[in-house]
C-alpha positions in Angstrom: 0.0 0.0 0.0 1.4 3.4 -1.0 2.2 5.7 1.9 1.1 9.3 2.1 3.9 11.9 1.7 4.1 15.0 3.9 2.9 17.3 1.0 0.1 14.9 0.1 -1.1 15.0 3.7 -1.0 18.8 3.6 -3.0 18.9 0.4 -5.8 17.2 2.2 -5.3 18.7 5.7 -5.3 22.4 4.7 -8.5 22.4 2.6 -10.2 20.5 5.4 -8.9 23.0 8.0 -10.2 26.0 5.8 -13.6 24.4 5.3 -14.2 23.5 8.9 -12.6 26.8 10.0 -15.2 28.8 8.1 -18.0 26.7 9.5 -16.6 27.4 13.0 -16.5 31.1 12.1 -20.2 31.1 11.3 -21.1 29.0 14.4 -19.1 31.1 16.8 -19.4 34.7 15.6 -22.5 34.8 13.5 -24.9 32.3 15.1 -23.4 32.5 18.6 -23.0 28.7 19.0 -20.2 26.8 20.5 -18.1 25.3 17.7 -18.2 21.5 17.2 -14.4 21.4 16.8 -11.7 23.4 18.4 -7.9 23.2 18.8 -7.8 24.5 22.4 -8.5 21.2 24.1 -6.2 18.4 25.3 -4.0 16.3 23.0 -6.8 13.7 22.3 -9.3 16.4 21.3 -6.7 18.1 19.0 -5.7 14.7 17.5 -9.4 13.9 16.7 -9.9 17.4 15.3 -6.9 17.0 13.0 -8.2 13.6 11.8 -11.5 15.3 11.0 -9.7 18.0 9.0 -7.9 15.3 7.1 -11.0 13.2 6.4 -12.9 16.4 5.4 -10.1 17.3 3.0 -10.2 13.8 1.4 -14.0 14.1 0.9 -13.6 17.5 -0.6 -10.8 16.3 -2.9 -12.9 13.3 -4.1 -16.0 15.5 -4.6 -14.0 18.0 -6.8 -12.0 15.3 -8.7 -14.7 12.7 -9.4 -17.8 14.9 -9.6 -17.4 18.6 -10.0 -14.6 18.5 -12.6 -16.3 15.6 -14.4 -19.6 17.5 -14.8 -20.1 19.2 -18.2 -22.1 21.9 -16.4 -18.8 23.0 -14.8 -16.6 23.0 -17.9 -16.1 26.7 -17.5 -14.8 26.1 -13.9 -12.4 23.4 -15.0 -11.0 25.7 -17.7 -10.6 28.5 -15.2 -8.2 26.7 -12.9 -7.2 23.6 -14.9 -6.3 24.4 -18.5 -6.0 21.4 -20.7 -2.7 19.7 -21.5 -3.4 20.5 -25.2 -3.8 24.2 -24.4 -0.7 24.3 -22.2 1.3 22.4 -24.9 0.7 25.1 -27.5 1.3 28.0 -25.2 4.3 27.0 -23.2 7.6 27.4 -25.1 9.4 24.9 -22.9 6.8 22.2 -23.5 6.7 23.0 -27.2 10.3 21.9 -27.6 9.5 18.3 -26.7 5.9 17.7 -27.8 6.9 16.3 -31.2 9.2 13.7 -29.6 6.6 12.9 -26.9 3.8 12.4 -29.4 6.0 10.1 -31.5 6.9 8.0 -28.4 3.3 7.9 -27.3 2.2 6.7 -30.8 4.9 4.1 -30.8 4.1 2.7 -27.4 0.3 2.9 -27.2 -1.9 0.0 -28.2 -5.0 2.0 -29.3 -6.0 4.4 -32.0 -6.7 8.1 -31.7 -7.6 10.9 -34.0 -4.3 12.6 -34.9 -3.7 16.2 -33.7 -1.5 19.0 -34.9 2.2 18.4 -34.8 3.0 20.8 -32.0 -0.1 20.0 -29.9 0.0 17.2 -27.2 -2.0 14.1 -28.1 -5.3 13.9 -26.2 -4.3 11.1 -23.7 -0.6 11.9 -23.6 -0.5 13.3 -20.1 -2.4 10.4 -18.5 -0.2 7.9 -20.4 3.0 9.7 -19.4 1.9 10.0 -15.7 1.1 6.3 -15.4 4.3 5.4 -17.1 6.3 7.4 -14.6 4.3 6.1 -11.7 4.8 2.4 -12.7 8.5 3.0 -13.2 8.9 4.9 -9.9 9.9 8.1 -11.6 7.0 10.3 -10.4 8.3 11.6 -7.1 9.6 15.0 -8.5 6.2 15.7 -10.2 4.2 14.6 -7.1 5.4 17.7 -5.3 3.8 20.0 -7.8 0.7 17.7 -8.0 0.1 18.0 -4.3 0.6 21.7 -4.3 -1.9 22.0 -7.2 -4.4 19.8 -5.5 -4.2 21.8 -2.3 -4.6 25.2 -4.0 -7.3 23.8 -6.3 -9.3 22.4 -3.4 -9.1 25.6 -1.3 -10.0 27.6 -4.4 -13.1 25.4 -4.9 -14.1 25.7 -1.3 -14.1 29.5 -1.5 -16.0 29.4 -4.8 -18.7 27.1 -3.3 -19.0 29.2 -0.1 -19.5 32.5 -1.9 -23.3 31.9 -2.5 -23.6 30.3 0.9 -22.0 33.3 2.6 -24.3 35.7 0.6 -27.4 33.7 1.8 -26.1 33.8 5.4 -25.5 37.5 5.2 -29.0 38.0 3.9 -30.4 36.0 6.8 -28.5 38.3 9.3 -30.0 41.4 7.6 -33.5 40.2 8.0 -33.2 38.4 11.3 -32.6 39.6 14.8 -28.8 39.7 14.7 -26.4 42.2 16.2 -24.3 44.6 14.2 -21.2 42.6 15.0 -22.8 39.4 13.7 -23.8 41.1 10.4 -20.3 42.5 10.1 -18.7 39.1 10.5 -21.1 37.7 7.9 -20.2 40.5 5.5 -16.5 40.1 6.0 -16.8 36.3 5.3 -18.1 37.2 1.8 -15.1 39.5 1.3 -12.7 36.8 2.5 -14.2 34.1 0.2 -14.1 36.5 -2.8 -10.5 37.4 -2.0 -9.4 33.8 -1.8 -11.3 33.0 -5.0 -9.6 35.8 -7.0 -6.1 35.5 -5.5 -5.9 31.8 -6.0 -6.8 31.8 -9.7 -3.4 32.7 -11.1 -1.5 30.6 -8.5 -3.6 27.5 -9.2 -3.3 27.9 -13.0 0.4 28.4 -12.7 0.8 25.3 -10.6 -1.2 23.3 -13.2 1.2 24.5 -15.9 4.2 23.6 -13.7 2.8 20.2 -13.0 2.2 19.4 -16.7 5.7 20.7 -17.5 7.3 18.6 -14.8 5.5 15.4 -15.8 6.2 15.8 -19.5 9.9 16.7 -19.1 10.4 13.9 -16.6 9.0 11.5 -19.1 11.1 13.1 -21.9 14.4 12.6 -20.0 13.4 9.1 -19.0 12.6 8.1 -22.6 15.8 9.6 -23.9 17.7 7.7 -21.3 15.9 4.5 -22.2 16.4 4.9 -25.9 20.1 5.6 -25.4 20.6 2.5 -23.3 18.7 0.4 -25.8 20.9 1.8 -28.6 24.1 1.1 -26.6 23.0 -2.5 -25.9 22.4 -3.1 -29.6 25.9 -2.0 -30.6 
Protein backbone atom coordinates (compact mmCIF):
# COMPACT_ATOMS: atom_id res chain seq x y z
CA UNK A 1 0.00 0.00 0.00
CA UNK A 2 1.42 3.38 -1.00
CA UNK A 3 2.21 5.73 1.89
CA UNK A 4 1.07 9.33 2.09
CA UNK A 5 3.87 11.86 1.69
CA UNK A 6 4.11 14.99 3.86
CA UNK A 7 2.92 17.26 1.03
CA UNK A 8 0.12 14.87 0.13
CA UNK A 9 -1.13 14.98 3.72
CA UNK A 10 -0.99 18.80 3.63
CA UNK A 11 -2.95 18.86 0.35
CA UNK A 12 -5.82 17.17 2.23
CA UNK A 13 -5.31 18.69 5.67
CA UNK A 14 -5.26 22.40 4.70
CA UNK A 15 -8.49 22.40 2.64
CA UNK A 16 -10.22 20.49 5.45
CA UNK A 17 -8.90 23.04 7.96
CA UNK A 18 -10.15 25.96 5.82
CA UNK A 19 -13.58 24.36 5.30
CA UNK A 20 -14.19 23.50 8.95
CA UNK A 21 -12.62 26.80 10.04
CA UNK A 22 -15.18 28.78 8.06
CA UNK A 23 -18.00 26.65 9.52
CA UNK A 24 -16.63 27.39 12.99
CA UNK A 25 -16.50 31.10 12.14
CA UNK A 26 -20.21 31.09 11.33
CA UNK A 27 -21.07 28.99 14.36
CA UNK A 28 -19.15 31.07 16.84
CA UNK A 29 -19.37 34.66 15.57
CA UNK A 30 -22.54 34.76 13.48
CA UNK A 31 -24.93 32.31 15.10
CA UNK A 32 -23.39 32.48 18.59
CA UNK A 33 -23.05 28.73 19.03
CA UNK A 34 -20.15 26.76 20.49
CA UNK A 35 -18.07 25.25 17.66
CA UNK A 36 -18.23 21.48 17.22
CA UNK A 37 -14.45 21.35 16.81
CA UNK A 38 -11.68 23.36 18.43
CA UNK A 39 -7.91 23.23 18.76
CA UNK A 40 -7.84 24.49 22.35
CA UNK A 41 -8.50 21.20 24.12
CA UNK A 42 -6.16 18.44 25.25
CA UNK A 43 -4.01 16.28 22.98
CA UNK A 44 -6.76 13.70 22.35
CA UNK A 45 -9.26 16.38 21.29
CA UNK A 46 -6.71 18.08 19.05
CA UNK A 47 -5.73 14.74 17.48
CA UNK A 48 -9.37 13.89 16.72
CA UNK A 49 -9.93 17.38 15.29
CA UNK A 50 -6.88 17.00 13.04
CA UNK A 51 -8.18 13.64 11.80
CA UNK A 52 -11.53 15.31 11.03
CA UNK A 53 -9.70 18.00 9.05
CA UNK A 54 -7.89 15.27 7.11
CA UNK A 55 -11.04 13.24 6.40
CA UNK A 56 -12.92 16.39 5.36
CA UNK A 57 -10.05 17.27 3.01
CA UNK A 58 -10.18 13.82 1.39
CA UNK A 59 -13.96 14.06 0.94
CA UNK A 60 -13.61 17.53 -0.59
CA UNK A 61 -10.85 16.29 -2.90
CA UNK A 62 -12.94 13.34 -4.10
CA UNK A 63 -15.99 15.53 -4.64
CA UNK A 64 -13.98 17.97 -6.75
CA UNK A 65 -12.02 15.34 -8.69
CA UNK A 66 -14.70 12.75 -9.38
CA UNK A 67 -17.85 14.86 -9.63
CA UNK A 68 -17.38 18.61 -10.00
CA UNK A 69 -14.61 18.51 -12.61
CA UNK A 70 -16.29 15.63 -14.44
CA UNK A 71 -19.59 17.48 -14.83
CA UNK A 72 -20.15 19.19 -18.19
CA UNK A 73 -22.05 21.94 -16.37
CA UNK A 74 -18.77 23.02 -14.78
CA UNK A 75 -16.58 22.97 -17.89
CA UNK A 76 -16.06 26.72 -17.46
CA UNK A 77 -14.85 26.14 -13.91
CA UNK A 78 -12.43 23.41 -14.99
CA UNK A 79 -11.04 25.66 -17.73
CA UNK A 80 -10.64 28.49 -15.22
CA UNK A 81 -8.24 26.66 -12.89
CA UNK A 82 -7.24 23.57 -14.86
CA UNK A 83 -6.29 24.43 -18.45
CA UNK A 84 -6.03 21.37 -20.67
CA UNK A 85 -2.71 19.75 -21.51
CA UNK A 86 -3.40 20.52 -25.18
CA UNK A 87 -3.81 24.23 -24.45
CA UNK A 88 -0.71 24.31 -22.25
CA UNK A 89 1.32 22.44 -24.86
CA UNK A 90 0.69 25.08 -27.55
CA UNK A 91 1.26 28.04 -25.20
CA UNK A 92 4.32 27.00 -23.17
CA UNK A 93 7.59 27.39 -25.06
CA UNK A 94 9.44 24.86 -22.89
CA UNK A 95 6.84 22.16 -23.52
CA UNK A 96 6.67 23.03 -27.23
CA UNK A 97 10.27 21.89 -27.65
CA UNK A 98 9.54 18.30 -26.65
CA UNK A 99 5.94 17.74 -27.82
CA UNK A 100 6.85 16.27 -31.25
CA UNK A 101 9.16 13.72 -29.59
CA UNK A 102 6.60 12.88 -26.86
CA UNK A 103 3.84 12.41 -29.42
CA UNK A 104 6.02 10.09 -31.50
CA UNK A 105 6.93 8.03 -28.41
CA UNK A 106 3.30 7.91 -27.35
CA UNK A 107 2.15 6.74 -30.78
CA UNK A 108 4.89 4.10 -30.80
CA UNK A 109 4.08 2.71 -27.35
CA UNK A 110 0.29 2.92 -27.22
CA UNK A 111 -1.93 0.00 -28.18
CA UNK A 112 -5.00 1.96 -29.25
CA UNK A 113 -5.98 4.39 -32.00
CA UNK A 114 -6.74 8.09 -31.69
CA UNK A 115 -7.57 10.91 -34.02
CA UNK A 116 -4.25 12.61 -34.88
CA UNK A 117 -3.66 16.17 -33.70
CA UNK A 118 -1.50 19.04 -34.88
CA UNK A 119 2.22 18.40 -34.81
CA UNK A 120 2.98 20.82 -31.97
CA UNK A 121 -0.08 19.95 -29.85
CA UNK A 122 -0.04 17.21 -27.23
CA UNK A 123 -1.99 14.07 -28.08
CA UNK A 124 -5.27 13.88 -26.17
CA UNK A 125 -4.33 11.11 -23.71
CA UNK A 126 -0.60 11.88 -23.64
CA UNK A 127 -0.52 13.31 -20.12
CA UNK A 128 -2.37 10.37 -18.52
CA UNK A 129 -0.18 7.89 -20.41
CA UNK A 130 3.00 9.70 -19.36
CA UNK A 131 1.88 10.02 -15.73
CA UNK A 132 1.09 6.32 -15.38
CA UNK A 133 4.33 5.41 -17.13
CA UNK A 134 6.34 7.44 -14.60
CA UNK A 135 4.31 6.08 -11.70
CA UNK A 136 4.76 2.44 -12.70
CA UNK A 137 8.48 2.98 -13.17
CA UNK A 138 8.88 4.88 -9.86
CA UNK A 139 9.91 8.12 -11.59
CA UNK A 140 6.99 10.26 -10.45
CA UNK A 141 8.32 11.61 -7.13
CA UNK A 142 9.55 14.97 -8.52
CA UNK A 143 6.22 15.67 -10.23
CA UNK A 144 4.25 14.60 -7.13
CA UNK A 145 5.43 17.71 -5.29
CA UNK A 146 3.76 20.01 -7.84
CA UNK A 147 0.73 17.74 -8.01
CA UNK A 148 0.14 17.96 -4.26
CA UNK A 149 0.60 21.74 -4.30
CA UNK A 150 -1.85 22.00 -7.19
CA UNK A 151 -4.43 19.79 -5.47
CA UNK A 152 -4.17 21.82 -2.25
CA UNK A 153 -4.59 25.18 -3.99
CA UNK A 154 -7.31 23.82 -6.28
CA UNK A 155 -9.31 22.41 -3.38
CA UNK A 156 -9.07 25.60 -1.28
CA UNK A 157 -10.01 27.62 -4.36
CA UNK A 158 -13.06 25.42 -4.94
CA UNK A 159 -14.13 25.70 -1.29
CA UNK A 160 -14.06 29.50 -1.55
CA UNK A 161 -16.01 29.35 -4.82
CA UNK A 162 -18.74 27.12 -3.35
CA UNK A 163 -18.96 29.17 -0.14
CA UNK A 164 -19.51 32.50 -1.92
CA UNK A 165 -23.28 31.90 -2.52
CA UNK A 166 -23.57 30.30 0.92
CA UNK A 167 -21.99 33.34 2.59
CA UNK A 168 -24.30 35.68 0.63
CA UNK A 169 -27.36 33.73 1.82
CA UNK A 170 -26.15 33.77 5.44
CA UNK A 171 -25.49 37.52 5.21
CA UNK A 172 -29.04 38.02 3.89
CA UNK A 173 -30.37 35.99 6.83
CA UNK A 174 -28.53 38.25 9.28
CA UNK A 175 -29.96 41.36 7.58
CA UNK A 176 -33.54 40.23 7.96
CA UNK A 177 -33.16 38.42 11.28
CA UNK A 178 -32.62 39.62 14.81
CA UNK A 179 -28.82 39.69 14.71
CA UNK A 180 -26.40 42.20 16.19
CA UNK A 181 -24.29 44.61 14.16
CA UNK A 182 -21.17 42.59 14.99
CA UNK A 183 -22.76 39.38 13.67
CA UNK A 184 -23.77 41.12 10.44
CA UNK A 185 -20.27 42.54 10.12
CA UNK A 186 -18.67 39.08 10.46
CA UNK A 187 -21.08 37.67 7.87
CA UNK A 188 -20.19 40.52 5.48
CA UNK A 189 -16.46 40.06 6.01
CA UNK A 190 -16.81 36.34 5.31
CA UNK A 191 -18.13 37.21 1.84
CA UNK A 192 -15.12 39.46 1.29
CA UNK A 193 -12.71 36.75 2.49
CA UNK A 194 -14.23 34.11 0.19
CA UNK A 195 -14.12 36.47 -2.78
CA UNK A 196 -10.51 37.44 -2.00
CA UNK A 197 -9.40 33.80 -1.77
CA UNK A 198 -11.26 33.00 -4.99
CA UNK A 199 -9.62 35.83 -6.96
CA UNK A 200 -6.13 35.51 -5.46
CA UNK A 201 -5.86 31.75 -6.02
CA UNK A 202 -6.85 31.80 -9.72
CA UNK A 203 -3.38 32.72 -11.08
CA UNK A 204 -1.54 30.61 -8.49
CA UNK A 205 -3.64 27.52 -9.22
CA UNK A 206 -3.33 27.92 -12.99
CA UNK A 207 0.44 28.38 -12.73
CA UNK A 208 0.79 25.27 -10.56
CA UNK A 209 -1.19 23.34 -13.17
CA UNK A 210 1.24 24.50 -15.86
CA UNK A 211 4.24 23.59 -13.69
CA UNK A 212 2.76 20.16 -12.97
CA UNK A 213 2.23 19.42 -16.67
CA UNK A 214 5.71 20.68 -17.52
CA UNK A 215 7.34 18.61 -14.77
CA UNK A 216 5.51 15.42 -15.77
CA UNK A 217 6.21 15.79 -19.50
CA UNK A 218 9.86 16.74 -19.06
CA UNK A 219 10.44 13.90 -16.58
CA UNK A 220 9.03 11.50 -19.14
CA UNK A 221 11.11 13.09 -21.90
CA UNK A 222 14.36 12.65 -19.96
CA UNK A 223 13.42 9.08 -19.01
CA UNK A 224 12.60 8.09 -22.61
CA UNK A 225 15.81 9.65 -23.91
CA UNK A 226 17.73 7.68 -21.30
CA UNK A 227 15.90 4.45 -22.17
CA UNK A 228 16.44 4.91 -25.90
CA UNK A 229 20.14 5.61 -25.42
CA UNK A 230 20.56 2.50 -23.26
CA UNK A 231 18.75 0.40 -25.84
CA UNK A 232 20.92 1.82 -28.60
CA UNK A 233 24.11 1.11 -26.63
CA UNK A 234 23.03 -2.46 -25.87
CA UNK A 235 22.38 -3.11 -29.56
CA UNK A 236 25.86 -2.04 -30.55
